[in-house]
Backbone as CSV, one residue per row, in Angstrom:
resi,resn,N_x,N_y,N_z,CA_x,CA_y,CA_z,C_x,C_y,C_z
1,UNK,21.652,42.005,-42.072,21.510,43.603,-41.379,20.095,43.604,-41.036
2,UNK,20.263,44.568,-39.737,18.473,44.909,-39.042,17.843,46.008,-39.544
3,UNK,16.688,46.289,-39.455,15.858,46.892,-39.612,15.653,48.380,-38.687
4,UNK,15.833,49.334,-39.159,15.471,50.769,-37.924,13.924,50.586,-38.013
5,UNK,13.607,50.586,-36.655,12.444,50.883,-35.977,11.623,52.211,-36.440
6,UNK,10.698,52.361,-36.764,9.705,53.301,-36.704,9.533,54.194,-35.537
7,UNK,10.080,55.440,-35.315,10.048,56.384,-34.235,8.836,57.048,-34.165
8,UNK,8.129,56.921,-33.621,6.577,57.339,-33.625,6.596,58.881,-32.898
9,UNK,7.671,59.829,-32.890,7.404,60.607,-31.811,6.242,62.003,-32.110
10,UNK,5.757,62.225,-33.615,5.044,62.839,-34.042,3.539,62.427,-34.135
11,UNK,3.045,61.383,-33.379,1.463,60.653,-33.398,0.795,61.444,-32.034
12,UNK,-0.625,61.208,-32.626,-1.147,61.764,-31.526,-2.133,60.182,-30.483
13,UNK,-1.853,60.485,-29.199,-2.964,59.488,-28.837,-4.329,60.042,-27.999
14,UNK,-5.154,59.307,-28.989,-6.511,59.915,-28.672,-7.246,60.407,-29.463
15,UNK,-8.057,61.091,-29.495,-8.944,61.958,-30.208,-8.466,63.218,-30.329
16,UNK,-8.783,64.097,-31.232,-8.374,65.338,-30.813,-9.294,65.999,-29.800
17,UNK,-8.825,67.234,-29.319,-9.433,67.665,-28.170,-10.289,68.806,-28.738
18,UNK,-11.399,68.924,-28.206,-12.194,70.027,-28.368,-13.015,70.527,-29.898
19,UNK,-13.049,69.547,-30.335,-13.415,68.792,-32.107,-14.348,67.563,-31.852
20,UNK,-15.573,67.817,-32.857,-16.398,66.636,-32.978,-16.670,66.896,-34.550
21,UNK,-17.198,65.700,-34.839,-18.250,65.479,-36.297,-19.147,65.057,-35.984
22,UNK,-19.861,65.486,-37.165,-21.345,64.769,-37.514,-21.346,64.768,-39.084
23,UNK,-22.286,64.100,-39.189,-22.630,63.968,-41.200,-23.616,64.488,-41.310
24,UNK,-23.803,65.247,-42.214,-25.046,65.956,-42.768,-25.759,65.313,-43.520
25,UNK,-27.314,65.106,-42.984,-28.208,63.645,-43.520,-28.314,64.288,-45.085
26,UNK,-28.317,65.526,-45.480,-28.638,65.780,-46.811,-27.556,65.777,-47.420
27,UNK,-26.262,65.886,-47.470,-25.459,65.543,-48.449,-24.300,64.888,-48.251
28,UNK,-24.354,64.008,-46.769,-23.921,62.704,-46.618,-22.229,63.015,-46.249
29,UNK,-21.850,64.533,-45.964,-20.759,65.041,-45.636,-20.630,65.230,-44.390
30,UNK,-19.198,64.680,-44.142,-18.932,65.204,-42.694,-18.536,66.443,-42.153
31,UNK,-18.849,66.791,-41.076,-18.833,68.347,-40.522,-17.808,68.187,-39.359
32,UNK,-16.905,68.982,-39.739,-16.003,69.082,-37.897,-16.427,70.357,-37.535
33,UNK,-16.619,70.079,-35.857,-17.324,71.472,-35.179,-16.165,71.856,-34.370
34,UNK,-16.107,72.859,-33.387,-15.635,72.982,-32.370,-16.505,72.779,-31.465
35,UNK,-16.141,72.323,-30.087,-16.658,71.774,-29.360,-17.010,73.568,-27.994
36,UNK,-16.477,74.019,-27.953,-16.330,75.292,-27.200,-16.993,76.627,-27.893
37,UNK,-16.958,76.927,-29.302,-17.902,77.926,-29.836,-19.195,77.105,-30.297
38,UNK,-19.168,75.821,-30.729,-20.289,75.262,-31.427,-20.104,75.581,-33.078
39,UNK,-18.862,76.267,-33.299,-18.845,76.817,-34.695,-18.395,75.401,-35.595
40,UNK,-18.861,75.674,-36.994,-18.344,74.550,-38.062,-17.186,75.175,-38.439
41,UNK,-16.270,74.231,-38.571,-14.623,74.726,-38.696,-14.613,74.047,-40.363
42,UNK,-15.108,72.832,-40.588,-14.725,72.015,-41.856,-15.364,70.889,-41.959
43,UNK,-15.275,70.750,-43.718,-15.961,69.836,-43.791,-15.413,69.027,-45.163
44,UNK,-15.812,67.712,-45.099,-15.217,66.777,-45.616,-15.734,65.983,-46.720
45,UNK,-15.811,65.794,-47.938,-16.855,65.060,-49.143,-16.242,63.866,-49.113
46,UNK,-16.323,62.548,-49.532,-15.642,61.422,-49.907,-16.546,60.464,-49.054
47,UNK,-17.038,60.402,-48.024,-18.133,59.700,-47.796,-17.262,59.161,-46.148
48,UNK,-16.314,59.383,-45.916,-15.069,58.717,-44.831,-15.039,60.026,-43.866
49,UNK,-15.334,59.655,-42.261,-15.303,60.849,-41.527,-13.388,61.041,-41.248
50,UNK,-13.501,62.361,-40.986,-12.235,62.929,-40.511,-10.966,61.766,-39.315
51,UNK,-10.126,61.392,-39.880,-9.322,60.956,-38.628,-9.258,61.229,-37.520
52,UNK,-9.562,60.472,-36.445,-8.488,61.454,-35.250,-10.083,62.374,-34.678
53,UNK,-11.053,62.535,-34.771,-11.642,63.269,-34.536,-13.265,62.752,-34.168
54,UNK,-13.746,62.767,-32.787,-14.351,61.915,-31.976,-15.919,62.489,-32.666
55,UNK,-16.640,61.676,-32.833,-17.853,61.805,-33.422,-18.795,62.215,-32.217
56,UNK,-20.004,62.755,-32.366,-20.869,63.275,-31.593,-21.591,62.890,-31.012
57,UNK,-21.954,61.699,-31.643,-22.747,60.433,-31.347,-21.963,59.348,-30.435
58,UNK,-20.676,59.219,-30.123,-19.952,58.121,-29.113,-19.386,58.813,-27.997
59,UNK,-19.897,60.040,-27.842,-19.774,60.385,-26.389,-18.166,60.584,-25.683
60,UNK,-17.155,60.751,-26.549,-15.856,60.569,-26.325,-15.345,61.923,-25.876
61,UNK,-16.393,63.607,-26.345,-15.679,64.532,-26.040,-17.723,65.037,-25.719
62,UNK,-17.570,66.326,-24.925,-18.713,66.929,-24.468,-19.374,67.645,-25.429
């Protein structure tokens, strides 16, 4: 009997558009920012960055 292969219809190719992230040097938390307005959107603790969001230092986003 064969196994069914996964159908990845709902996945993202590349990083999330219009979003970047940067690490706060004081707290160590990762902060997600909107590149259009420059406004901070979300903050993540735990030491690991957001998945699929470009970091500001890697130049994937403006």
